[in-house]
PQR file of N, CA, C, O and H, with PARSE charges and radii, in Angstrom:
ATOM      1  N   LYS A   1      -4.372  11.697  -4.531 -0.4000 1.5000
ATOM      2  CA  LYS A   1      -4.970  10.260  -4.613 -0.0000 2.0000
ATOM      3  C   LYS A   1      -3.869   9.222  -5.061  0.5500 1.7000
ATOM      4  O   LYS A   1      -4.108   8.016  -5.001 -0.5500 1.4000
ATOM      5  N   GLU A   2      -2.715   9.684  -5.491 -0.4000 1.5000
ATOM      6  CA  GLU A   2      -1.750   8.758  -5.836 -0.0000 2.0000
ATOM      7  C   GLU A   2      -1.189   8.346  -4.620  0.5500 1.7000
ATOM      8  O   GLU A   2      -0.816   7.191  -4.416 -0.5500 1.4000
ATOM      9  H   GLU A   2      -2.521  10.663  -5.540  0.4000 1.0000
ATOM     10  N   GLN A   3      -1.100   9.516  -3.576 -0.4000 1.5000
ATOM     11  CA  GLN A   3      -0.605   9.208  -1.857 -0.0000 2.0000
ATOM     12  C   GLN A   3      -1.330   8.025  -1.390  0.5500 1.7000
ATOM     13  O   GLN A   3      -0.706   7.051  -0.970 -0.5500 1.4000
ATOM     14  H   GLN A   3      -1.403  10.455  -3.741  0.4000 1.0000
ATOM     15  N   LYS A   4      -2.525   8.046  -1.435 -0.4000 1.5000
ATOM     16  CA  LYS A   4      -3.576   7.406  -0.750 -0.0000 2.0000
ATOM     17  C   LYS A   4      -3.279   5.825  -1.433  0.5500 1.7000
ATOM     18  O   LYS A   4      -3.097   4.830  -0.731 -0.5500 1.4000
ATOM     19  H   LYS A   4      -3.032   8.838  -1.777  0.4000 1.0000
ATOM     20  N   GLU A   5      -3.272   5.818  -2.875 -0.4000 1.5000
ATOM     21  CA  GLU A   5      -3.022   4.619  -3.420 -0.0000 2.0000
ATOM     22  C   GLU A   5      -1.869   3.818  -3.180  0.5500 1.7000
ATOM     23  O   GLU A   5      -1.937   2.601  -3.013 -0.5500 1.4000
ATOM     24  H   GLU A   5      -3.419   6.626  -3.445  0.4000 1.0000
ATOM     25  N   LEU A   6      -0.695   4.550  -3.156 -0.4000 1.5000
ATOM     26  CA  LEU A   6       0.550   4.302  -2.721 -0.0000 2.0000
ATOM     27  C   LEU A   6       0.310   3.622  -1.276  0.5500 1.7000
ATOM     28  O   LEU A   6       0.811   2.535  -0.989 -0.5500 1.4000
ATOM     29  H   LEU A   6      -0.641   5.539  -3.291  0.4000 1.0000
ATOM     30  N   GLU A   7      -0.354   4.228  -0.553 -0.4000 1.5000
ATOM     31  CA  GLU A   7      -0.046   3.656   1.029 -0.0000 2.0000
ATOM     32  C   GLU A   7      -1.043   2.241   1.373  0.5500 1.7000
ATOM     33  O   GLU A   7      -0.971   1.589   2.414 -0.5500 1.4000
ATOM     34  H   GLU A   7      -0.761   5.111  -0.786  0.4000 1.0000
ATOM     35  N   GLY A   8      -1.967   1.964   0.228 -0.4000 1.5000
ATOM     36  CA  GLY A   8      -2.534   0.880  -0.034 -0.0000 2.0000
ATOM     37  C   GLY A   8      -1.748  -0.220  -0.699  0.5500 1.7000
ATOM     38  O   GLY A   8      -2.159  -1.379  -0.666 -0.5500 1.4000
ATOM     39  H   GLY A   8      -2.026   2.494  -0.619  0.4000 1.0000
ATOM     40  N   MET A   9      -0.843   0.051  -1.186 -0.4000 1.5000
ATOM     41  CA  MET A   9      -0.101  -0.885  -2.314 -0.0000 2.0000
ATOM     42  C   MET A   9       0.601  -2.149  -1.477  0.5500 1.7000
ATOM     43  O   MET A   9       0.683  -3.306  -1.888 -0.5500 1.4000
ATOM     44  H   MET A   9      -0.509   0.994  -1.213  0.4000 1.0000
ATOM     45  N   ASP A  10       1.013  -1.714  -0.391 -0.4000 1.5000
ATOM     46  CA  ASP A  10       1.584  -2.906   0.708 -0.0000 2.0000
ATOM     47  C   ASP A  10       0.635  -4.138   0.711  0.5500 1.7000
ATOM     48  O   ASP A  10       0.896  -5.279   0.329 -0.5500 1.4000
ATOM     49  H   ASP A  10       0.946  -0.774  -0.057  0.4000 1.0000
ATOM     50  N   THR A  11      -0.637  -3.607   1.276 -0.4000 1.5000
ATOM     51  CA  THR A  11      -1.546  -4.336   1.435 -0.0000 2.0000
ATOM     52  C   THR A  11      -2.119  -5.300   0.347  0.5500 1.7000
ATOM     53  O   THR A  11      -2.477  -6.475   0.436 -0.5500 1.4000
ATOM     54  H   THR A  11      -0.850  -2.680   1.587  0.4000 1.0000
ATOM     55  N   ALA A  12      -2.091  -4.436  -0.702 -0.4000 1.5000
ATOM     56  CA  ALA A  12      -2.591  -5.155  -1.969 -0.0000 2.0000
ATOM     57  C   ALA A  12      -1.450  -6.032  -2.543  0.5500 1.7000
ATOM     58  O   ALA A  12      -1.844  -7.143  -2.898 -0.5500 1.4000
ATOM     59  H   ALA A  12      -1.800  -3.482  -0.774  0.4000 1.0000
ATOM     60  N   ILE A  13      -0.376  -5.839  -2.686 -0.4000 1.5000
ATOM     61  CA  ILE A  13       0.654  -6.757  -2.871 -0.0000 2.0000
ATOM     62  C   ILE A  13       0.748  -7.934  -1.927  0.5500 1.7000
ATOM     63  O   ILE A  13       1.014  -9.049  -2.376 -0.5500 1.4000
ATOM     64  H   ILE A  13      -0.056  -4.937  -2.398  0.4000 1.0000
ATOM     65  N   HIS A  14       0.553  -7.743  -0.713 -0.4000 1.5000
ATOM     66  CA  HIS A  14       0.540  -8.862   0.277 -0.0000 2.0000
ATOM     67  C   HIS A  14      -0.500  -9.639   0.165  0.5500 1.7000
ATOM     68  O   HIS A  14      -0.301 -10.804   0.510 -0.5500 1.4000
ATOM     69  H   HIS A  14       0.336  -6.837  -0.349  0.4000 1.0000
ATOM     70  N   ALA A  15      -1.925  -9.278  -0.339 -0.4000 1.5000
ATOM     71  CA  ALA A  15      -2.690 -10.176  -0.675 -0.0000 2.0000
ATOM     72  C   ALA A  15      -2.633 -10.785  -1.941  0.5500 1.7000
ATOM     73  O   ALA A  15      -3.096 -11.919  -2.068 -0.5500 1.4000
ATOM     74  H   ALA A  15      -2.087  -8.332  -0.619  0.4000 1.0000
ATOM     75  N   ALA A  16      -2.125 -10.187  -2.912 -0.4000 1.5000
ATOM     76  CA  ALA A  16      -1.915 -10.843  -4.291 -0.0000 2.0000
ATOM     77  C   ALA A  16      -0.914 -11.726  -4.415  0.5500 1.7000
ATOM     78  O   ALA A  16      -0.959 -12.599  -5.282 -0.5500 1.4000
ATOM     79  H   ALA A  16      -1.750  -9.266  -2.809  0.4000 1.0000
ATOM     80  N   GLU A  17       0.285 -11.584  -3.417 -0.4000 1.5000
ATOM     81  CA  GLU A  17       1.138 -12.722  -3.259 -0.0000 2.0000
ATOM     82  C   GLU A  17       0.538 -13.961  -2.477  0.5500 1.7000
ATOM     83  O   GLU A  17       0.924 -15.123  -2.606 -0.5500 1.4000
ATOM     84  H   GLU A  17       0.321 -10.874  -2.713  0.4000 1.0000
ATOM     85  N   ALA A  18      -0.544 -13.482  -1.587 -0.4000 1.5000
ATOM     86  CA  ALA A  18      -1.350 -14.798  -0.678 -0.0000 2.0000
ATOM     87  C   ALA A  18      -1.846 -15.628  -1.570  0.5500 1.7000
ATOM     88  O   ALA A  18      -1.767 -16.854  -1.509 -0.5500 1.4000
ATOM     89  H   ALA A  18      -0.858 -12.539  -1.482  0.4000 1.0000
ATOM     90  N   ASN A  19      -2.523 -14.804  -2.670 -0.4000 1.5000
ATOM     91  CA  ASN A  19      -3.365 -15.643  -3.619 -0.0000 2.0000
ATOM     92  C   ASN A  19      -2.450 -16.290  -4.591  0.5500 1.7000
ATOM     93  O   ASN A  19      -2.993 -17.119  -5.322 -0.5500 1.4000
ATOM     94  H   ASN A  19      -2.587 -13.807  -2.720  0.4000 1.0000
ATOM     95  N   VAL A  20      -1.422 -16.130  -4.726 -0.4000 1.5000
ATOM     96  CA  VAL A  20      -0.314 -16.742  -5.932 -0.0000 2.0000
ATOM     97  C   VAL A  20       0.149 -18.090  -4.810  0.5500 1.7000
ATOM     98  O   VAL A  20       0.150 -19.259  -5.196 -0.5500 1.4000
ATOM     99  H   VAL A  20      -0.982 -15.456  -4.133  0.4000 1.0000
ATOM    100  N   GLN A  21       0.469 -17.745  -3.615 -0.4000 1.5000
ATOM    101  CA  GLN A  21       0.764 -19.084  -3.001 -0.0000 2.0000
ATOM    102  C   GLN A  21      -0.292 -20.095  -2.665  0.5500 1.7000
ATOM    103  O   GLN A  21       0.011 -21.272  -2.467 -0.5500 1.4000
ATOM    104  H   GLN A  21       0.468 -16.796  -3.302  0.4000 1.0000
ATOM    105  N   ARG A  22      -1.519 -19.659  -2.597 -0.4000 1.5000
ATOM    106  CA  ARG A  22      -2.600 -20.298  -2.503 -0.0000 2.0000
ATOM    107  C   ARG A  22      -2.992 -21.461  -3.622  0.5500 1.7000
ATOM    108  O   ARG A  22      -3.267 -22.661  -3.597 -0.5500 1.4000
ATOM    109  H   ARG A  22      -1.765 -18.703  -2.757  0.4000 1.0000
ATOM    110  N   LEU A  23      -2.854 -20.369  -4.662 -0.4000 1.5000
ATOM    111  CA  LEU A  23      -2.960 -21.352  -6.167 -0.0000 2.0000
ATOM    112  C   LEU A  23      -1.997 -22.209  -6.384  0.5500 1.7000
ATOM    113  O   LEU A  23      -2.337 -23.282  -6.881 -0.5500 1.4000
ATOM    114  H   LEU A  23      -2.631 -19.394  -4.682  0.4000 1.0000
ATOM    115  N   GLU A  24      -0.397 -21.964  -6.048 -0.4000 1.5000
ATOM    116  CA  GLU A  24       0.673 -22.662  -6.029 -0.0000 2.0000
ATOM    117  C   GLU A  24       0.114 -23.946  -5.516  0.5500 1.7000
ATOM    118  O   GLU A  24      -0.149 -24.957  -6.167 -0.5500 1.4000
ATOM    119  H   GLU A  24      -0.121 -21.092  -5.645  0.4000 1.0000
ATOM    120  N   ALA A  25      -0.023 -23.733  -4.227 -0.4000 1.5000
ATOM    121  CA  ALA A  25      -0.455 -24.970  -3.403 -0.0000 2.0000
ATOM    122  C   ALA A  25      -1.361 -25.708  -4.020  0.5500 1.7000
ATOM    123  O   ALA A  25      -1.075 -26.904  -3.996 -0.5500 1.4000
ATOM    124  H   ALA A  25       0.191 -22.912  -3.698  0.4000 1.0000
ATOM    125  N   LEU A  26      -2.293 -25.461  -4.533 -0.4000 1.5000
ATOM    126  CA  LEU A  26      -3.463 -25.902  -5.258 -0.0000 2.0000
ATOM    127  C   LEU A  26      -2.984 -26.690  -6.344  0.5500 1.7000
ATOM    128  O   LEU A  26      -3.462 -27.797  -6.590 -0.5500 1.4000
ATOM    129  H   LEU A  26      -2.526 -24.489  -4.553  0.4000 1.0000
ATOM    130  N   ALA A  27      -1.971 -26.123  -7.071 -0.4000 1.5000
ATOM    131  CA  ALA A  27      -1.404 -26.503  -8.333 -0.0000 2.0000
ATOM    132  C   ALA A  27      -0.218 -27.856  -8.391  0.5500 1.7000
ATOM    133  O   ALA A  27       0.053 -28.604  -9.330 -0.5500 1.4000
ATOM    134  H   ALA A  27      -1.583 -25.223  -6.871  0.4000 1.0000
ATOM    135  N   ASN A  28       0.318 -27.809  -7.025 -0.4000 1.5000
ATOM    136  CA  ASN A  28       1.290 -28.750  -6.181 -0.0000 2.0000
ATOM    137  C   ASN A  28       0.553 -29.860  -5.650  0.5500 1.7000
ATOM    138  O   ASN A  28       1.082 -30.949  -5.428 -0.5500 1.4000
ATOM    139  H   ASN A  28       0.099 -27.202  -6.262  0.4000 1.0000
ATOM    140  N   ASN A  29      -0.731 -29.594  -5.430 -0.4000 1.5000
ATOM    141  CA  ASN A  29      -1.374 -30.771  -4.727 -0.0000 2.0000
ATOM    142  C   ASN A  29      -1.945 -32.104  -5.852  0.5500 1.7000
ATOM    143  O   ASN A  29      -2.783 -31.924  -6.735 -0.5500 1.4000
ATOM    144  H   ASN A  29      -1.161 -28.709  -5.610  0.4000 1.0000
ATOM    145  N   PRO A  30      -1.480 -32.997  -5.649 -0.5600 1.5000
ATOM    146  CA  PRO A  30      -1.780 -33.988  -6.874  0.2800 2.0000
ATOM    147  C   PRO A  30      -3.326 -34.354  -6.957  0.5500 1.7000
ATOM    148  O   PRO A  30      -3.866 -34.843  -7.949 -0.5500 1.4000
ATOM    149  N   ALA A  31      -3.861 -34.082  -5.928 -0.4000 1.5000
ATOM    150  CA  ALA A  31      -5.585 -34.507  -5.948 -0.0000 2.0000
ATOM    151  C   ALA A  31      -6.252 -33.518  -7.003  0.5500 1.7000
ATOM    152  O   ALA A  31      -7.318 -33.754  -7.572 -0.5500 1.4000
ATOM    153  H   ALA A  31      -3.421 -33.684  -5.122  0.4000 1.0000
ATOM    154  N   THR A  32      -5.474 -32.374  -7.185 -0.4000 1.5000
ATOM    155  CA  THR A  32      -5.976 -31.038  -8.097 -0.0000 2.0000
ATOM    156  C   THR A  32      -6.265 -31.743  -9.461  0.5500 1.7000
ATOM    157  O   THR A  32      -7.257 -31.576 -10.171 -0.5500 1.4000
ATOM    158  H   THR A  32      -4.608 -32.183  -6.723  0.4000 1.0000
ATOM    159  N   TYR A  33      -5.032 -32.691  -9.718 -0.4000 1.5000
ATOM    160  CA  TYR A  33      -5.249 -33.116 -11.286 -0.0000 2.0000
ATOM    161  C   TYR A  33      -6.122 -34.412 -11.500  0.5500 1.7000
ATOM    162  O   TYR A  33      -5.978 -35.106 -12.506 -0.5500 1.4000
ATOM    163  H   TYR A  33      -4.226 -32.827  -9.141  0.4000 1.0000
ATOM    164  N   GLN A  34      -7.010 -34.701 -10.538 -0.4000 1.5000
ATOM    165  CA  GLN A  34      -7.884 -35.765 -10.796 -0.0000 2.0000
ATOM    166  C   GLN A  34      -9.042 -35.487 -11.485  0.5500 1.7000
ATOM    167  O   GLN A  34      -9.874 -36.317 -11.850 -0.5500 1.4000
ATOM    168  H   GLN A  34      -7.128 -34.137  -9.720  0.4000 1.0000
ATOM    169  N   GLN A  35      -9.081 -33.979 -11.699 -0.4000 1.5000
ATOM    170  CA  GLN A  35     -10.156 -33.377 -12.192 -0.0000 2.0000
ATOM    171  C   GLN A  35      -9.472 -32.402 -13.270  0.5500 1.7000
ATOM    172  O   GLN A  35      -8.882 -31.415 -12.831 -0.5500 1.4000
ATOM    173  H   GLN A  35      -8.405 -33.304 -11.402  0.4000 1.0000
ATOM    174  N   ARG A  36      -9.513 -32.600 -14.530 -0.4000 1.5000
ATOM    175  CA  ARG A  36      -8.732 -32.176 -15.459 -0.0000 2.0000
ATOM    176  C   ARG A  36      -9.103 -30.441 -15.718  0.5500 1.7000
ATOM    177  O   ARG A  36      -8.301 -29.521 -15.886 -0.5500 1.4000
ATOM    178  H   ARG A  36      -9.992 -33.402 -14.888  0.4000 1.0000
ATOM    179  N   GLU A  37     -10.414 -30.404 -15.682 -0.4000 1.5000
ATOM    180  CA  GLU A  37     -10.973 -28.942 -15.843 -0.0000 2.0000
ATOM    181  C   GLU A  37     -10.732 -28.077 -14.576  0.5500 1.7000
ATOM    182  O   GLU A  37     -10.511 -26.871 -14.679 -0.5500 1.4000
ATOM    183  H   GLU A  37     -11.065 -31.151 -15.546  0.4000 1.0000
ATOM    184  N   HIS A  38     -10.776 -28.664 -13.475 -0.4000 1.5000
ATOM    185  CA  HIS A  38     -10.241 -28.193 -12.122 -0.0000 2.0000
ATOM    186  C   HIS A  38      -8.790 -27.378 -12.423  0.5500 1.7000
ATOM    187  O   HIS A  38      -8.559 -26.172 -12.348 -0.5500 1.4000
ATOM    188  H   HIS A  38     -10.955 -29.644 -13.392  0.4000 1.0000
ATOM    189  N   ALA A  39      -7.934 -28.460 -12.779 -0.4000 1.5000
ATOM    190  CA  ALA A  39      -6.665 -28.332 -12.755 -0.0000 2.0000
ATOM    191  C   ALA A  39      -6.127 -27.173 -13.889  0.5500 1.7000
ATOM    192  O   ALA A  39      -5.078 -26.539 -13.772 -0.5500 1.4000
ATOM    193  H   ALA A  39      -8.122 -29.440 -12.840  0.4000 1.0000
ATOM    194  N   ALA A  40      -6.914 -27.076 -14.799 -0.4000 1.5000
ATOM    195  CA  ALA A  40      -7.089 -26.149 -15.892 -0.0000 2.0000
ATOM    196  C   ALA A  40      -7.391 -24.791 -15.264  0.5500 1.7000
ATOM    197  O   ALA A  40      -6.643 -23.827 -15.427 -0.5500 1.4000
ATOM    198  H   ALA A  40      -7.766 -27.591 -14.894  0.4000 1.0000
ATOM    199  N   ASN A  41      -8.406 -24.749 -14.609 -0.4000 1.5000
ATOM    200  CA  ASN A  41      -8.867 -23.528 -14.076 -0.0000 2.0000
ATOM    201  C   ASN A  41      -7.701 -22.737 -13.085  0.5500 1.7000
ATOM    202  O   ASN A  41      -7.432 -21.540 -12.976 -0.5500 1.4000
ATOM    203  H   ASN A  41      -9.014 -25.532 -14.477  0.4000 1.0000
ATOM    204  N   ILE A  42      -7.111 -24.005 -12.387 -0.4000 1.5000
ATOM    205  CA  ILE A  42      -6.195 -23.353 -11.579 -0.0000 2.0000
ATOM    206  C   ILE A  42      -4.892 -22.674 -12.236  0.5500 1.7000
ATOM    207  O   ILE A  42      -4.517 -21.528 -11.992 -0.5500 1.4000
ATOM    208  H   ILE A  42      -7.329 -24.977 -12.476  0.4000 1.0000
ATOM    209  N   SER A  43      -4.370 -23.432 -12.971 -0.4000 1.5000
ATOM    210  CA  SER A  43      -3.514 -22.975 -14.093 -0.0000 2.0000
ATOM    211  C   SER A  43      -3.844 -21.693 -14.730  0.5500 1.7000
ATOM    212  O   SER A  43      -2.947 -20.859 -14.854 -0.5500 1.4000
ATOM    213  H   SER A  43      -4.676 -24.363 -13.170  0.4000 1.0000
ATOM    214  N   THR A  44      -4.914 -21.469 -15.105 -0.4000 1.5000
ATOM    215  CA  THR A  44      -5.410 -20.158 -15.606 -0.0000 2.0000
ATOM    216  C   THR A  44      -5.221 -19.040 -14.649  0.5500 1.7000
ATOM    217  O   THR A  44      -4.662 -17.988 -14.960 -0.5500 1.4000
ATOM    218  H   THR A  44      -5.642 -22.147 -15.004  0.4000 1.0000
ATOM    219  N   GLU A  45      -5.790 -19.349 -13.267 -0.4000 1.5000
ATOM    220  CA  GLU A  45      -5.997 -18.539 -12.123 -0.0000 2.0000
ATOM    221  C   GLU A  45      -4.735 -17.990 -11.735  0.5500 1.7000
ATOM    222  O   GLU A  45      -4.579 -16.794 -11.489 -0.5500 1.4000
ATOM    223  H   GLU A  45      -6.244 -20.203 -13.015  0.4000 1.0000
ATOM    224  N   LEU A  46      -3.663 -19.018 -11.667 -0.4000 1.5000
ATOM    225  CA  LEU A  46      -2.335 -18.948 -11.160 -0.0000 2.0000
ATOM    226  C   LEU A  46      -1.568 -17.727 -12.126  0.5500 1.7000
ATOM    227  O   LEU A  46      -0.956 -16.752 -11.690 -0.5500 1.4000
ATOM    228  H   LEU A  46      -3.790 -19.989 -11.867  0.4000 1.0000
ATOM    229  N   THR A  47      -1.784 -18.070 -13.477 -0.4000 1.5000
ATOM    230  CA  THR A  47      -1.129 -17.421 -14.378 -0.0000 2.0000
ATOM    231  C   THR A  47      -1.502 -15.828 -14.133  0.5500 1.7000
ATOM    232  O   THR A  47      -0.658 -14.933 -14.179 -0.5500 1.4000
ATOM    233  H   THR A  47      -2.282 -18.862 -13.831  0.4000 1.0000
ATOM    234  N   ALA A  48      -3.048 -15.605 -13.840 -0.4000 1.5000
ATOM    235  CA  ALA A  48      -3.298 -14.248 -13.795 -0.0000 2.0000
ATOM    236  C   ALA A  48      -3.167 -13.834 -12.440  0.5500 1.7000
ATOM    237  O   ALA A  48      -3.489 -12.687 -12.129 -0.5500 1.4000
ATOM    238  H   ALA A  48      -3.734 -16.332 -13.802  0.4000 1.0000
ATOM    239  N   ALA A  49      -2.775 -14.556 -11.688 -0.4000 1.5000
ATOM    240  CA  ALA A  49      -2.516 -14.150 -10.225 -0.0000 2.0000
ATOM    241  C   ALA A  49      -1.066 -13.412 -10.456  0.5500 1.7000
ATOM    242  O   ALA A  49      -0.713 -12.283 -10.115 -0.5500 1.4000
ATOM    243  H   ALA A  49      -2.513 -15.487 -11.941  0.4000 1.0000
ATOM    244  N   ARG A  50      -0.509 -14.215 -11.001 -0.4000 1.5000
ATOM    245  CA  ARG A  50       1.344 -13.754 -10.942 -0.0000 2.0000
ATOM    246  C   ARG A  50       1.157 -12.396 -11.768  0.5500 1.7000
ATOM    247  O   ARG A  50       1.645 -11.398 -11.240 -0.5500 1.4000
ATOM    248  H   ARG A  50      -0.796 -15.132 -11.278  0.4000 1.0000
ATOM    249  N   VAL A  51       0.520 -12.235 -12.982 -0.4000 1.5000
ATOM    250  CA  VAL A  51       0.411 -10.990 -13.936 -0.0000 2.0000
ATOM    251  C   VAL A  51      -0.032  -9.908 -12.935  0.5500 1.7000
ATOM    252  O   VAL A  51       0.347  -8.748 -13.093 -0.5500 1.4000
ATOM    253  H   VAL A  51       0.123 -13.046 -13.411  0.4000 1.0000
ATOM    254  N   GLU A  52      -0.880 -10.286 -11.837 -0.4000 1.5000
ATOM    255  CA  GLU A  52      -1.454  -9.077 -10.969 -0.0000 2.0000
ATOM    256  C   GLU A  52      -0.454  -8.632 -10.182  0.5500 1.7000
ATOM    257  O   GLU A  52      -0.330  -7.418 -10.018 -0.5500 1.4000
ATOM    258  H   GLU A  52      -1.188 -11.228 -11.708  0.4000 1.0000
ATOM    259  N   VAL A  53       0.487  -9.605  -9.519 -0.4000 1.5000
ATOM    260  CA  VAL A  53       1.588  -9.297  -8.657 -0.0000 2.0000
ATOM    261  C   VAL A  53       2.406  -8.270  -9.402  0.5500 1.7000
ATOM    262  O   VAL A  53       2.685  -7.145  -8.987 -0.5500 1.4000
ATOM    263  H   VAL A  53       0.386 -10.591  -9.652  0.4000 1.0000
ATOM    264  N   ASP A  54       2.803  -8.882 -10.722 -0.4000 1.5000
ATOM    265  CA  ASP A  54       3.797  -7.899 -11.468 -0.0000 2.0000
ATOM    266  C   ASP A  54       3.175  -6.534 -11.732  0.5500 1.7000
ATOM    267  O   ASP A  54       3.817  -5.487 -11.652 -0.5500 1.4000
ATOM    268  H   ASP A  54       2.576  -9.796 -11.058  0.4000 1.0000
ATOM    269  N   ARG A  55       2.056  -6.600 -12.010 -0.4000 1.5000
ATOM    270  CA  ARG A  55       1.129  -5.214 -12.359 -0.0000 2.0000
ATOM    271  C   ARG A  55       1.294  -4.405 -11.070  0.5500 1.7000
ATOM    272  O   ARG A  55       1.862  -3.323 -11.212 -0.5500 1.4000
ATOM    273  H   ARG A  55       1.534  -7.451 -12.075  0.4000 1.0000
ATOM    274  N   LEU A  56       0.858  -4.771  -9.716 -0.4000 1.5000
ATOM    275  CA  LEU A  56       1.058  -4.148  -8.647 -0.0000 2.0000
ATOM    276  C   LEU A  56       2.451  -3.702  -8.380  0.5500 1.7000
ATOM    277  O   LEU A  56       2.613  -2.513  -8.105 -0.5500 1.4000
ATOM    278  H   LEU A  56       0.395  -5.650  -9.600  0.4000 1.0000
ATOM    279  N   TYR A  57       3.327  -4.378  -8.417 -0.4000 1.5000
ATOM    280  CA  TYR A  57       4.901  -4.102  -8.280 -0.0000 2.0000
ATOM    281  C   TYR A  57       5.209  -2.914  -9.377  0.5500 1.7000
ATOM    282  O   TYR A  57       5.871  -1.919  -9.085 -0.5500 1.4000
ATOM    283  H   TYR A  57       3.196  -5.344  -8.639  0.4000 1.0000
ATOM    284  N   ALA A  58       4.707  -3.122 -10.524 -0.4000 1.5000
ATOM    285  CA  ALA A  58       4.914  -1.941 -11.476 -0.0000 2.0000
ATOM    286  C   ALA A  58       4.418  -0.586 -11.062  0.5500 1.7000
ATOM    287  O   ALA A  58       5.046   0.469 -11.143 -0.5500 1.4000
ATOM    288  H   ALA A  58       4.168  -3.930 -10.761  0.4000 1.0000
ATOM    289  N   ARG A  59       3.132  -0.776 -10.582 -0.4000 1.5000
ATOM    290  CA  ARG A  59       2.306   0.555 -10.214 -0.0000 2.0000
ATOM    291  C   ARG A  59       3.007   1.024  -8.842  0.5500 1.7000
ATOM    292  O   ARG A  59       3.121   2.228  -8.613 -0.5500 1.4000
ATOM    293  H   ARG A  59       2.622  -1.634 -10.517  0.4000 1.0000
ATOM    294  N   TRP A  60       3.429   0.151  -8.023 -0.4000 1.5000
ATOM    295  CA  TRP A  60       4.057   0.512  -6.981 -0.0000 2.0000
ATOM    296  C   TRP A  60       5.467   1.549  -7.240  0.5500 1.7000
ATOM    297  O   TRP A  60       5.746   2.639  -6.739 -0.5500 1.4000
ATOM    298  H   TRP A  60       3.337  -0.827  -8.209  0.4000 1.0000
ATOM    299  N   ALA A  61       6.079   0.835  -8.080 -0.4000 1.5000
ATOM    300  CA  ALA A  61       7.627   1.657  -8.434 -0.0000 2.0000
ATOM    301  C   ALA A  61       7.069   2.795  -9.214  0.5500 1.7000
ATOM    302  O   ALA A  61       7.742   3.812  -9.042 -0.5500 1.4000
ATOM    303  H   ALA A  61       5.852  -0.050  -8.487  0.4000 1.0000
ATOM    304  N   GLU A  62       5.987   2.966 -10.071 -0.4000 1.5000
ATOM    305  CA  GLU A  62       5.860   4.201 -10.670 -0.0000 2.0000
ATOM    306  C   GLU A  62       4.919   5.103  -9.769  0.5500 1.7000
ATOM    307  O   GLU A  62       4.783   6.246 -10.204 -0.5500 1.4000
ATOM    308  H   GLU A  62       5.441   2.140 -10.210  0.4000 1.0000
ATOM    309  N   LEU A  63       4.323   4.844  -8.735 -0.4000 1.5000
ATOM    310  CA  LEU A  63       3.890   5.951  -7.497 -0.0000 2.0000
ATOM    311  C   LEU A  63       5.008   6.383  -6.910  0.5500 1.7000
ATOM    312  O   LEU A  63       5.246   7.573  -6.702 -0.5500 1.4000
ATOM    313  H   LEU A  63       4.433   3.916  -8.382  0.4000 1.0000
ATOM    314  N   GLU A  64       5.801   5.380  -6.592 -0.4000 1.5000
ATOM    315  CA  GLU A  64       7.113   5.934  -5.652 -0.0000 2.0000
ATOM    316  C   GLU A  64       7.751   7.084  -6.497  0.5500 1.7000
ATOM    317  O   GLU A  64       7.891   8.213  -6.027 -0.5500 1.4000
ATOM    318  H   GLU A  64       5.608   4.413  -6.760  0.4000 1.0000
ATOM    319  N   ALA A  65       8.124   6.754  -7.737 -0.4000 1.5000
ATOM    320  CA  ALA A  65       9.039   7.529  -8.503 -0.0000 2.0000
ATOM    321  C   ALA A  65       8.095   8.942  -8.887  0.5500 1.7000
ATOM    322  O   ALA A  65       8.690   9.957  -9.251 -0.5500 1.4000
ATOM    323  H   ALA A  65       8.011   5.836  -8.118  0.4000 1.0000
ATOM    324  N   MET A  66       6.899   8.932  -8.802 -0.4000 1.5000
ATOM    325  CA  MET A  66       5.839  10.222  -9.180 -0.0000 2.0000
ATOM    326  C   MET A  66       5.978  10.988  -7.640  0.5500 1.7000
ATOM    327  O   MET A  66       6.359  12.152  -7.512 -0.5500 1.4000
ATOM    328  H   MET A  66       6.415   8.108  -8.507  0.4000 1.0000
ATOM    329  N   LEU A  67       5.671  10.278  -6.746 -0.4000 1.5000
ATOM    330  CA  LEU A  67       5.646  11.071  -5.252 -0.0000 2.0000
ATOM    331  C   LEU A  67       7.008  11.322  -4.569  0.5500 1.7000
ATOM    332  O   LEU A  67       7.068  11.695  -3.397 -0.5500 1.4000
ATOM    333  H   LEU A  67       5.362   9.333  -6.850  0.4000 1.0000
ATOM    334  N   GLN A  68       8.165  11.097  -5.378 -0.4000 1.5000
ATOM    335  CA  GLN A  68       9.366  11.621  -4.802 -0.0000 2.0000
ATOM    336  C   GLN A  68      10.087  12.465  -5.550  0.5500 1.7000
ATOM    337  O   GLN A  68      11.129  12.947  -5.105 -0.5500 1.4000
ATOM    338  H   GLN A  68       8.116  10.795  -6.330  0.4000 1.0000
TER
END
């Protein structure tokens, strides 16, 4: 089970990093701040997306250590 999870980590990490990049682009767009609620949502989503990337990298390292 862990081996299969490890095999999918690369894809999951790339997807999570792409989500962070997408949200950063929105956060850096001045038009985003014309709607305060939208800007606040983007900020919250960006924080959560960064946490997810960190979690995935930590899990990847954990799986690598377990399976070696």
